[in-house]
C-alpha positions as CSV (number, residue, x, y, z in Angstrom):
1,M,0.1,0.2,0.3
2,G,1.4,3.2,-1.1
3,E,5.1,2.2,-1.3
4,Q,7.3,4.4,-2.9
5,Q,10.7,3.9,-4.3
6,T,13.5,6.4,-3.4
7,A,17.0,6.9,-4.0
8,V,19.7,6.5,-1.8
9,A,22.8,8.4,-2.0
10,T,26.0,6.8,-1.0
11,Y,28.6,8.8,1.0
12,E,32.6,7.9,1.3
13,V,33.8,8.5,4.8
14,G,37.5,8.7,5.7
15,I,38.1,8.0,9.3
16,E,42.0,7.7,10.5
17,W,43.9,4.5,10.2
18,D,43.9,3.6,13.9
19,A,40.2,4.6,14.8
20,A,38.1,1.8,16.6
21,E,37.3,-1.2,14.3
22,V,34.3,-0.4,12.0
23,L,32.4,-3.2,10.6
24,E,29.7,-3.4,7.5
25,H,25.9,-2.6,8.8
26,D,27.7,-0.5,11.9
27,L,26.0,2.6,12.3
28,I,28.1,5.9,12.5
29,T,27.2,9.3,13.1
30,M,28.7,12.6,11.1
31,D,30.3,14.7,13.4
32,E,31.8,16.9,10.8
33,A,31.6,16.8,6.6
34,P,31.8,19.2,4.1
35,D,27.8,18.9,3.6
36,P,26.4,20.5,6.6
37,A,23.2,18.7,5.6
38,I,24.5,15.4,6.8
39,V,26.4,16.5,10.0
40,G,24.8,15.0,12.8
41,K,22.9,12.0,10.5
42,Q,23.7,8.9,11.1
43,L,24.9,6.3,8.6
44,I,24.8,2.5,8.2
45,V,28.3,1.3,6.7
46,I,28.0,-0.8,3.8
47,D,31.3,-1.4,2.7
48,I,35.3,-0.8,4.1
49,A,38.0,0.0,1.7
50,Y,41.4,0.2,3.1
51,A,43.8,3.1,2.0
52,T,46.7,1.7,0.5
53,E,49.2,4.1,2.0
54,R,47.4,3.7,5.7
55,F,46.9,7.2,6.3
56,E,43.2,6.5,6.7
57,R,40.6,3.9,6.3
58,V,37.6,4.6,3.8
59,L,34.1,3.7,4.8
60,R,31.1,3.6,2.0
61,A,27.9,4.3,3.9
62,K,24.4,5.4,3.3
63,L,21.6,7.6,5.4
64,N,19.9,5.6,8.2
65,L,16.6,6.0,6.9
66,S,15.1,4.3,9.7
67,E,16.4,7.3,12.0
68,P,13.6,9.4,13.3
69,E,14.0,13.1,11.9
70,A,15.1,15.9,14.3
């Protein structure tokens, strides 16, 4: 009943190489970002890629649509 398809943006999130372990399906909260619209939002990690130089880890994440709007 009334189902609607929506496009979900995917974000690449860089974290320090020695940051706490993050796994697929973990929830992360954006404390800072170039896009102020996602600061404070919760994202779900969908993929983890490690940088070759080991300066940072790159996570791919999408908005947590089950999070209530503030």
